[in-house]
N, C-alpha and C positions, 0 to 999 in steps of 0.2 A: 258297166259298173253303175248300178242303179240303186236307189232306195225307194221302195214302194210302200205306201201306207193306205189303209182303208179304215173307215170308221163305222158305217152303218151295219154291214154284215157282222162285223166283229163285235159290235155292241151286243147283238143278241147272245153271242157266245160268252162274252164277258158277264152278262147278267146271269146266264145259266150257271157259270162256273162260280160266280159270287154267291148265287143262291145255294149251291152245293157246299160252298165254304161256310156260309152261316148256319146251315143246318147241322153241320158237323163240327162246330166250333168247340164243343166239349171234347171232341176226339183229337182234333188237330187244329190249333189256333192259327197256324201259318197258311196264308193264302198261297196257292201254287203259283210258281213262276209264270206259268202261261197265262193265268188270269190277270197277274200283275201287268205282264207285257201287253196284253190285249186292252186292258183298261187304259194303259198308257197311250195307246193309239187313238183312243177316243178324243184326246185332247190336243192332238197335233194339228196345227193350223198355220196358215200363213200369217205374217206379222201384221195383225190388225185388219186384214182383208176378210177373214172368216172368223166366226165366233166359236165358243166352245160348244155349240150344238153340234148334232150328228151331221157327218159329211155323207154325201150320197154318191160321190164319184171319186175313183182313183184318179189322181192328177200327176202328169208327168213333169218332173222338175227341169229347171234350166240347167244345161250343161255348164260346168265350170264354177257353179255357185259355191258359197263357203263350205258348204257340207261336203261337196265333192273335192274341194281343195284340201280340206282337213283329212278326208279319207285317203287322198293320195300321200299326204305327208305322213300319216301314221303308218300306212302300208309300208312305205320305204324304210322308216325307222324300225318297224317289227321285223321285216325280212332281214335287214341287216343284223339285227340282234340275234335272231334264231339261227343264222348262218355263221355268226362269229365263233371262233374258237372259245370253248369254255375255259375260264381260268381254273387251274388246278386247285386252287384254294377255296373255290366256291362251287357248290353243286347246285345253286338255285340261281335263276335269272331275275333280274330286277324289272318290274313293270315299267314299260315306257311311259313317260309323263308327257301330256299334250303340251305344246307351247301355248302361252297365253295369248288369247286373241283380244284385239282391242274391245273395250266395253260395248261400243255401238254394234260390233259384229257378233258379240258373244251372247246370241239369243237363239232359242230353240225354233226349229221349222214348225210352223203351225198349220200347214196345210198338206194333206195326203199327197205324196209325190213319187215319181220314179226319176232318179237322176241318171243321165246318160252322157256319153261321150260327144255324140253329134246328134243334131236335130233339135228343134225348139220344144218348148213345153206344150202340153196339151192334156186331154183327159182320155182315160182308157175307156173302150167301148164296153157296154154292158156284158157282152158275151165273154170278153176277156176277163173282166173282173169277176164274173161268175166262176170261170175256169180257175183263176188264181185262188179264190176263196175255197173252192172245192178241193184243191190240191194241198192247201196249207195243213201242215202237221203230218203229212203222209210220206215225208222224205226220209232219208237215212241219216243217222248221226254223222258228225265229222269223224273220220278215221283217227284213232288214237295217235298215229304218227304225226299228224298235223295238229290235232286239237291240244295235246298236252304242251308243245312248245308255244302255241299261240296263247293259250291261257296264262302261261308263265309270263309271256312278253306283255300281254294286255293287263294282267292282273285281274282276270275276269273268269267266270264259269261259263263255258259254252257247251255244257252237256245237253242243254235243251235245244240247241240249234239243230235245224234239219236242213239237209242238203238235197236238192232236187236235180237230177241229171238225166232223166228219161226223156222220152220223145215229146211228151206234153211240155216239159220245161223248155225244150228247144223251140217248140212252136210258139210258146208264150213270148220267148225272148225275140224271136224273129218278128212277132206281131208289133212289138214296141221298139224294134230296131236296137236291142241291147245285147251285150256280151254276157251279162249277168245283172240280176237285180235282187233287192231284199225287201221283204215286208215282215215286220215283227222279228221272229226267230227263224224265218224260212228264207233260204238263199236259193235262187232259181239260176241254173247255169245253162248256157248254150252248148250244144253238142261240141265236145272236145275242150271246153274252156276250163273244166275242173281238173286241174293237174297239180295235186299236192307235192308231186316228186321234183318239180323244177322251180327255179326262182321266179320265173314269170308267173307261173300258176300260184305260187305262195302269195305273190303281191296282190293278185286279184282276190284271193280268199281273204287276205288281211283287209283289203279295201271294203269288201262286203261285210266282214266282221265289225269294222269301224261303224258302218251304218246300223248294225244291230245294236251296238252300244248307244249310238245316238238316239235311236228310236226307243230304247228302253229306259232312257233318263239315267243310265248308269246304275241300274238295280237288277241286273240279270242274276236270277237266283240269289239275289241278296249279296253277291260276292264281288261285283265290280268295284274296284277300289278308288274310282274317281268318276266324275261326270265329264263328258266330252262337251257337246254343245249345251251351254248353260241357259236355263230359263230365269227370268227375273219377274218381279211384280208387274212390269209394264205389259207383260203378256196377258194378265188378267185384265188390266186397264183397257187394253185394245179389244178384249173379247166381250166386254159388257157395254152395251150402248143403249140398253132399254131395261125395263123391269122384267120383260119377258125372257131376256138372256139369263137373268138370275134364276128364274124358274127351271131352267134346263140343267142347272148344276146340282147334281145330286150329292149325297154325302160321300160317295166313292170319288166323284170328281173332286169335290173339295179336299179329299184326303191327298190326292195327286197334287193339287194346287198347293196345299200346304207343305207338301214334302219337296216339290221341285221349284216352285216359284217363290216360296218364302223360307226356304232352307230349314224346314221343320222347327220353326220358331214362332210360337203363339204371339209373343210380344210384338214381332215384326208385323204379323196379320193384323193385330189390334191397331198398331200405329197407322197402317194404311187404310184399312177397312172402317174403323171406327173414328180414329183421330183425323184421318183425312191428310196424312203426310206424304202425299205423292210427289215424287221428286220431278222437277222440270215440267209441271202441268200448271196451266192457267187456273187461278182461283175460282173463276166463274165455272169453269168445266168441273172442277173438284166438287164445287157446291151442287152442281146439277146431277153428278153421279153418286154423291155420298148416300143418299137415301137408299139407293139400290145396293150399295156395298154393305150398309148396316143391315139391310134385310138378308143379304147373303151370310152375314156373320151370324145372325140370329137363327135363320132357317136351315143352314147347312153346317157351318163350322161348329157352333155351340152344340147342335144335335149330334154331330160327329163325335164330339169329345165325350159326351155322355154315353154314347153307343159303344165306342171303343173301350172306354174304362169299364163299363158294366160287363162287356163281352169277355174282357180278359180276366176280370175278377171271378166270373161265373166258371170259366175254364179252370182257373186255380182251385176253386172250391170243389168242383166236380170231378177234377182229374188229378191234378198235382197233389192235392191234399187228401185224396180218396185211398191212399195207400199208407203203409207203415203206422206210425203211432196214432194216426187220426182216422184210420180206415173204419173203425167201429162206431164212430160218432155220426149223429145225423148232420146233414149238410149245414144247417143253421148253426149247429154247435161247432162245426169246423171253422166256418168263416161267415161273418155277417157284416154288412157295411151300410153306412149312411153317408150322404153327401151334405156339407154345410156350405153355404155361400149365397150371395144375393143373386138376383136374377138379371143384373144389369149386363150390358154387352162387355163390360170391362172387369168383372168379377172372376175371381178364381174359383176352384172347387177344392174343398178339404174333405178328403175321404177317410173317415174314421173307421178302422177295422176292429171287429170284435171277434171273440171266439177263440178256441184253443190253438188255431193255426194262424193267428193274426200276424204274429212275428215272423214266421216263415213266409207268410204271404207278401209281406213288404219286400223281402229279398226276391221272391220269385216274380212279383209284379215288375219291379225295376230291371231284372235280367230278361225276362221273356219280352218285355216291351221292345228291347233292343234285338235280341237274338231271334225271336220268332216273328214279331210283327215288323222287324226290319227298319225301325226308326233310328236315326243316327244319334239322337240326343235323349236326355232324361224326360220322363213324363212331365216334370215341371216346366221344361223348356218347351216341349212339343205342344202341350195342351193346357199349361198352367194348372196342373192337377197335382195336388199334394196328398200323398198316401201315408197315413200314420198307423202304427200298431196301437193297440189298446193303451191309452195313457191315463189321463186324469178323468176321462168321460166313461162312466159306466154304461152297461147295456141299457139300463133304465136310469138315465142321467139325472133325473130330478123327480121330486114330488111337488104337487100343486096344492097349496093350502088356499082354499077359496073362501071369500067372505061375500056371501050372496047379498047381504043387506047393503054393503057399501059397494058392490060390484067390482071388487078388487081381488087380486090374487097374489100370493107370495110363492115364489119359486124357491125350492130348498134343494140344492145340488146333493146328489148322493156320491159317496165315496167308496172306492175298493176296500179301504181300510180306514177305520175311524180312529182318530188319534186324540188322546186327552192328556191332561196334566203335563208332566215333564216330558213325556214322548212328544206332545204337540210342541212344546217349547223348542225341542231339538229340531223338529221338522220345520217349524217357522223360521229358524235361524238359517237353515239350509236353503229354504226358498227365498229368503232375504237375499242370500248370496247369488242365487241364479238370476233373480230379477235385476240385480246390479250388473251382472255379467251381460245381460242383453244390452244395456246401456253402454257398457265398456266396448263391446264389439263394434258399435257404430259411432264411437267417439274417436277424435284424433288423440294422440299422446298429450298434447297441450290441454285439450278441452278436459280430458279425464283428470289431469292433475289439478286443474282449477275447480272442477266440479267437487272432487274429493275433498279438497282444502276447504271449500265453502260449506260442505256439510259436517265434516268432523274436525276441521282444523289442521294446522301443521303437524302438531304432536301433543301428546299429553304426558306429563311427568307422573311419576308414582303419586298416588293420592296421599295428602297429609291433611288431616282434619284442621290443623292449625293454620293452613295456608289456602288461599283462594287462587287457584290456577285459571279459573274461568268464572266469570261473574255468575253468581247463582247456582253454582254447581255443587250439589250435595254428593255424598258417596254413591248413591244409587244412580244418579245421572252420570256420574264419572264412569262407573262400570258399564253402563249402557252405551256410552260413547266409545269405550274401548272395544266393546263387542262389535260395534258398527265398523270401527276401523279394521278389525280382523276380517269382517265380511268383504270389505273393499279389497284387502290384501288377498284374500282367497280368490275374489273374482278376477284380480290381475293374474294370479297363478293359472287359473283355467283359461283365461284368455290367451296366455302364451302357449298352453298346450293346444288350444283351438288353432291358433295360427300355424304351429309346427306340423300338426297332423294334416291340416289342409294342404300345406305346401308339399308335403311328402306324397300325398295322393296326386296332386296336380302334376308333380314331376313324373310320377308313374304314368299318368294319362298322356303327357307329352312324349314320352319315350317308348311306351309299350308298343309291341307288334301285334297285339291282340286285335282281331278284325273290328271289334266294337270301337276301339279307341282310334284305329286308323281311320275308320269311316267318320267318326266325330271330327277329327282334325280336318279331313278333307272337305267336310261340309261347312265348317267354319271359314276354311280358306275359300271356298266357292262363294260364300255369301258376305265376304269382308267389306264389299262396297256398299252393302245395305244394312248390315248390322252394326249397332252403335258399339263403342268400346266396352261399355258395361254390359251389353248383351252378350258380347263374345266372351268377356271374362266370366260372367255369371254362369254361362253354360258349362265352362270346365268346373268352376267352383261347385255348382250343383252336382256334377257327376262325382267329384271328390267327396263332397259331404254325404251323398247317399251311400258311398262305400263305407264311410266311417259309422254312419247311423246303422247300417245293417250289422256292423261288428258290435256296436254298443248294445244293440237289442239282444244279443246273445246273453249278456250279463242279466239284463231285465228278465228274460226267460227263466234263466237259472234261479234267480232270487224268488221269482213268482212260484215257481214249482216247489221249492223248499219251503216257503212260507205256507203253501197249501197243505203240505205234509204236516207242518206244525199244527195248523188249524185242526186238521183231521185227528191228530193225536190228542188234542185238548178236548175233544168230545168225549173220550173215555177216561182220561186222567188229566184234568186241569190243575197243575200245580203252580205255585208262585214263580218258580224258576222257568217253567214253560212259557208262562204268560209274559215274563220279562223278555224271553227270546223272541216270541211273537211281536212285541212291541219294537224290539230292536230291528228285526227284519222288515217291519212294516215301514219304518222310517228308511232303511236302506233301499226298499222298493221305489219309494217315491223320489229318493235321491237319484237312484239309477235311471228312473224315467226322465227326470229333468236333465241329467247328463247326456242321455242318448237324444233327447229332443233338440239339444243345442245344434245338432247336426242335420235336423230335418228341415225340409225347405219351408220357410215362412211360417215356422211353428212358434207358439208360445212355450216358454220354458217352465212356467210356474202354474200350479193348480188355480191360484187366484186369477191369473190372466185367462186360462182356459175357461174357467166357469163364468168369468164375467163376460167374455167376448162371445162365446158360443152359446151357453145356456142363457145368459142375461140378455145379450143384444139379439143375436140370430133367432134363437128359439123363443125368447121372450117376446120379441116384436111379432113373430109369427103367432103366438099364443093370444097376444093382445088383439091382433087383427081377426083371427079366426073365432075366438070365443067372445069377442066384443066386450072385453073388461075395460073399464075406465082407467084402471091403473094396475100395472104389474110390477112388483118389486122383487128384488133379488136378495136373498139372505146370504151375505158374506160377512166374514170378520174384517175388522179394520186392517189387519195385516195383509189379508187377501186383496182388499182394494188397493193397498199401497203397492203390492207386487204387480198387480195390473197396470197401475199408474206408471210404474217405472218402465214396464215392457212397452207401453204405448209411446213413451218418451223415445225409447230406443228405436222403435220402428219408425216413428216420425223422422228421426235423424237419418236413418237409412234412405228413406225416400228423398228427403232434401238433398242428401249426397248425390243420388242418382240424377237429380234434376238441378244440380248446382249451376248449370249454365243457362237454365231456362229463365223466363220472366218470372217474377214473384207469384203472380196470379196462377200460373201453371203449376208450379212446385207446390203451392198451397192446395190446389185442386187435387193433384196426385196424393199428396199426404193427408187429405181431408178426412179419410176413415179413421186413421190413427189419431188424428187431432181431436176428433169428435169423441173417440173412446178415452183418449187421455183426460179430457175435461169430465167426462161422465164418471171415471174412476176416482177422479180427485174430489168430486162433489161431496160424498159421504165423509170425507176426512177434513176438509177445510170449507169455509164459507166463501161464496163468490166475492164478497167484499173484502176478504182478508188478503187476497193475493192480487197483485197488479196484473192486468191484461187478461184476467180470468173470463170476463164477459166478452171481450173482444175475440179471444181465441175460440170461445164456444161458438160465436157467431160465424167464424171462418169455417169450423167443422160442420156446423149444421147446413150452411150454404153448399159446401162441397158435396155433402151427402145427398141433398135435394137435387143438385145439378146431375150427379151421376144417375139418380133414379129416373131423372127426366131425359137422359141421353142428350144432354145440351150440347151444341157445337162450341168451338173454341170462342167465337165472338161473345156468345152469351156467358160463358165461363168468366172471361175476362171483364165484361161489363158489370157482373155482379161480385166478383171477388176482389177487383182492384180497389173499390171504394173502402174495403175492410182491410185486406191484407196489405195492399199497396200503401196504406198510410201508417202501418205498423213498422214497416222496414223499407229501405229503398233497394234491397237486393236479397237474394236467396241466402247469402251468407249472414246478412243482418237478421233475417228471419230465423235462421238457425241459432244465432246467439240468443235471440229472444226465447226460443224454446228451451235452451239450456238454462237460461236464468229463471224461466218459469218452473222448471224442474226443481231447481234449488230452493226457490221460494216456497213451493208446496211442501217439500220435505221439511224445511225448518219450521214452517207454520204448523204442520202436523205434529212435530215433536213439541212445540210450545203448547199446542192444544192438549197434547197427552199429559204434559206436565201439569197444566192447569186443571184437567180432569182429576189427576191423582191428588193434587192438593185439595181440591174440593171434597174428595171422598175422605181424605185424612181429617179434614176439619168437621166433616159429618160424624165421624166416629168419636172425635173428641167431644162432641156435643151430646153424646148419648149419656144417659144417667148412670151414675155408679151403682152397680147391682148390689153392693154391700149396704148401700143406703136405703135399699128398697125394703120396706117392712114385710117380713115374711108372715104368712098366715098362722095364727096361733091355734094350738090344739084345744078343742072344745069337745067336752063329753057328749055334747048334743050334736057334734058335727063330726061324723066318722070320716068323712072324706078329708077334712082339714087335718085331722089327727094322723091319718095315714100318710099324707103328704109330708107332714113335719117329720114323721119317723123316716121316710125315705130320704130326705134332705140330710138328716143327721148321719144316717148310715153312709151315705155318699161322701160326706165331708170326712168322716172317720177313716174310710178306705182310702181316700185321696191323701189324707195326712200320713197314713201308714206307708203308702207308696213313696211320698216325698222323703220320708225319713230313711227308708231303705236305699233310695238313690244317694242320699247324702253319705251313708255309710260306705257304699260301693265306690263312690268317687272321692271319698275323703274330703267332703266339703264341710 
């Protein structure tokens, strides 16, 4: 009863299979089970004694080690189950669950080995190794009579397993003094040992199948329902002892490390490789190895993320969307994408999809990522990749108005539908509500009530011109306050819907027997010792939100299609009624976009926030750098800047909640991007001297951004942020309260500035001269122009007087 692994000869086969897989990605995005299993073997090593580099010898494992013990235990349970009388009420067997191993024992074997009952360890001779490699894959499948019950008991797919019972297999077993041994998905039996018809033979088969699962990492043909021997981040720590070790880790190896050592969680990878949060390691050792791990993150993991994302999107564009309603479109008209995000080791990637198939592509991407690529979690969890359908970003998102003399440029965002007049007022009101909702989602009930009261007061009685219910409040201000209260009430309603829908989907994820969700739950269970509470909770929340997002996008697609039909009709017959309907559906489209984006991962809800953050910050900074402009300005309305400001407040609160137990400098560092954007969104609305802590918070945001760009270590982060953030509050909770108060102060100051601006405009109008007092030009027989002007004025006055009289008669005035 042995488990045999080899790396070097199998590496060549893995590379060949991977090459075939990559060359046919448009035809079939799923890697074959054989390639996956072989690649898995490349990383099996002894605990810290060997690195993730290629092994050159098959090694005989020690008898009675933890893998043999587990195989014995599993075999006994499996055989007992498949021979037990089946209950009449159930036609299906339940997979046997492994017993929990102590954490220190629960690690994957990292060195190619053959486990056996008697004899000590050693290495396999070159001749034996060559014979084993030559025989791999040539055996016979398991007989259905034993395969089917074994699959039911293991909860695994053993259709790819090959059984060897010929004379060569007998000789190989004799050469290593074994009754049977396993390498990958090939099981070699000694003569007479393969006996599926009796209990002893079944136990031997179950024992060897346990080794198959151990070596596969629990991913046999994508159907194994749990992992047996568990890998941990420590396996990578033990494998990397020099920069040269990092150079041997390809993207494919990084993929297996991400999947097995870090439980398919990008944030866990980032915590260890970038932040240096290794458990139980000496700080000096962490600092010595950290440059190597950062290089691994940059050279392997980040490149893997981009490769996997582009590969799947290419497959979707060229295959999944190449039939049906999109088949007659050019590929770029079906689907086109661009990625936005900084180039730091901690940045995410926002993939903005464009084209007729963008909405369908979101659903396909999230589905195929799990069903075809076999990842247990959502793309946002595995790679910190957020995929959005066409939202407020157009194919050509902006125009650039350049002033060569001053070496400046103005960015003017382009919109799918331009809104003016009353239509824009309705749109702005809707966007107002969505920006408030972003804050509501990340506030506690108490914070929400206090914030709302600070902005609009407890209540407003019906307005009476003879009474002053609020100092300085005229009728226009009163109605504006009432409308704002309505926005807050609407946001609360959508927040309740948001919570209910998420809980409904999370319940579905927790109870579904669908393989995708079963795998997700088991992966979270396997990594519970390493994943933080919010990382585990966010994994399920992200899966739930993606399901809702995909459903909401269906409404967006329907509105967009109908709006296009209206626009096409207006080309031949543009009536007032038709234009009114176009305006109505233009607002509905933007409202539906915001409603759907609420459930997209780390997305902005409003047009203002999208344009400010993506076009103004990410694209604007790139333009300034590439074109070498001294100044790049973004053209947004005051309302759009306000919506962006609110969303940055909400996202800042989100991050501060996630790091509520951290030191204040760490929380400020993590929230730095949003703090920086919050201050930059507020700057066009209020003066820095008008709001308390404006300059202090601006400094915090600027320092955090600079530290991220530098890839600074924790000590540097602390030394540079503590003197600023540390003196503003004594805890993360205190810093959070400061952000909430800053939000209130900016809102109220902006309102006051708007009132002052309105009053100034009113005074300016009152100071205009009375037109009736202006002397009109007199007719002059020598001035034909003056005479004609006088005649036109008199005719216009007569016509206007007639219309006024007619109106009085009609209305009985």
